[in-house]
C-alpha positions, -999 to +999 in steps of 0.1 A: +000+000-001+028+024+006+043+018-028+010+028-042+011+061-027+046+067-037+039+057-075+009+080-071+029+112-061+057+104-086+032+103-115+020+137-103+055+155-105+075+139-130+060+125-162+096+111-173+098+089-141+068+070-155+087+060-187+118+052-162+094+028-141+086+009-171+115-011-161+098-025-133+070-042-156+063-078-153+086-088-182+117-073-165+109-086-132+106-122-147+139-117-167+160-106-138+141-122-110+167-148-105+197-128-104+209-116-070+230-086-087+199-072-104+179-074-074+204-058-054+207-029-079+167-022-078+171-001-045+196+023-063+180+026-094+147+033-077+163+060-055+175+079-084+143+081-100+126+089-068+147+117-059+142+135-091+105+129-091+100+141-055+124+171-058+091+193-060+072+177-030+085+193+003+072+162+022+087+135-002+110+122+025+083+120+050+062+100+026+089+075+020+098+073+057+061+065+067+061+038+039+092+023+053+077+022+088+047+003+074+069-021+056+089-024+088+056-033+105+048-061+081+084-076+076+088-077+114+057-094+120+065-123+096+099-125+108+090-127+144+065-154+139+090-175+119+118-171+147+094-181+174+102-218+179+073-242+176+049-213+166+043-224+129+038-258+120+064-274+097+038-280+070+031-241+070+065-223+073+072-222+035+042-201+031+052-177+057+087-176+049+076-165+013+052-139+024+081-126+049+105-125+017+080-100+000+080-077+028+118-077+031+121-069-007+099-039+001+118-026+030+152-029+011+137-012-018+127+018+002+155+019+024+177+023-007+152+051-020+159+071+011+195+067+013+210+086+041+176+098+050+167+063+060+151+055+093+157+028+117+129+004+124+105+012+154+096-011+182+062-031+175+039-045+200+018-073+183+002-082+215-009-118+218-002-125+181+025-149+189+006-169+218-006-196+195-007-203+160-043-195+155-037-161+171-008-156+143-032-167+117-057-141+129-033-113+128-018-122+095-053-124+079-059-088+094-027-075+079-034-090+044-068-080+042-060-045+053-036-043+025-062-053-001-085-026+012-056-001+015-047-005-022-083-002-033-087+030-013-060+046-034-069+033-069-088+064-079-058+087-079-039+068-103-043+081-139-016+064-160-021+030-170+013+018-162+010+028-125-024+012-123-007-018-138+018-020-110-005-012-084-030-040-095+000-067-096+007-058-058-029-057-049-035-091-062-006-105-047-021-090-013-053-106-021-038-142-027-019-140+006-052-130+023-069-157+006-044-183+015-041-174+053-081-175+053-078-210+040-054-219+067-078-206+092-106-228+076-126-198+063-138-187+028-112-171+007-134-139+006-152-115+032-187-118+039-205-087+051-184-071+077-177-105+094-142-105+107-142-140+114-123-133+146-097-110+132-093-072+138-130-059+133-118-024+120-103-041+090-138-050+079-159-021+089-179-011+059-176-044+040-214-049+043-221-028+014-245-043-010-252-013-036-226-006-065-225+019-088-260+029-077-273-007-081-289-026-055-271-060-058-298-073-032-325-064-058-310-086-085-325-120-092-309-147-068-289-123-048-288-121-009-271-096+013-244-120+020-238-129-018-239-093-026-212-083-001-189-112-008-190-103-047-172-069-040-146-056-018-148-023-003-118+003-001-105+015+031-093+053+036-059+064+045-071+076+077-084+043+088-054+025+074-031+046+095-050+042+126-050+005+123-013+001+116-002+027+142-018+007+167+011-018+168+039+007+168+052+013+203 
């Protein structure tokens, strides 16, 4: 979600940056994804583009610092979970190890972009998240479902197709993570109404909407309030996302 905001601000400031960010399209990622040297060079390249694109934004550094803080939070959650002996069953460790790698990649990218302005990771308190595997899954689901809604909440500000494509690629991965974790909890892969399934309730506030683009889905043949809410995800605004994420920072 943080990268989504960064791309949006870059788009507004520097059109040339959009062309240079085409480097990160799917074909290039697939081409270089297995090469450690190419991956190591990504933060440096990203930094040069971000510095130019954000030159006219007085709060650019703060935007990136906030983005890095959010990624620190997610990366720390999975790292701590994987490091706690006996918490995650051996059958599921590979799943969360992969998700953790995704978060680590985001952290490294933003650290490179900020360069000397980079900030240290704050301390996090995840409460009872690591008391049991079920607790861990519950918190994981909350973070992943939050990420999906956060991306959707910013979709309207993107104008250039390239940026929308990048955002949707990230958004879809967040959704896959969420569906996987929900399946591990024995739940449906999608959200029904504002039912949190025991996860953080605020993440699901507003998901009970049954009207889309002025059309009442419940009024259509064969549709119920449950099926109408399941068929569509709702966005979550920045204020709500910040409040939820901030609750875990000491």
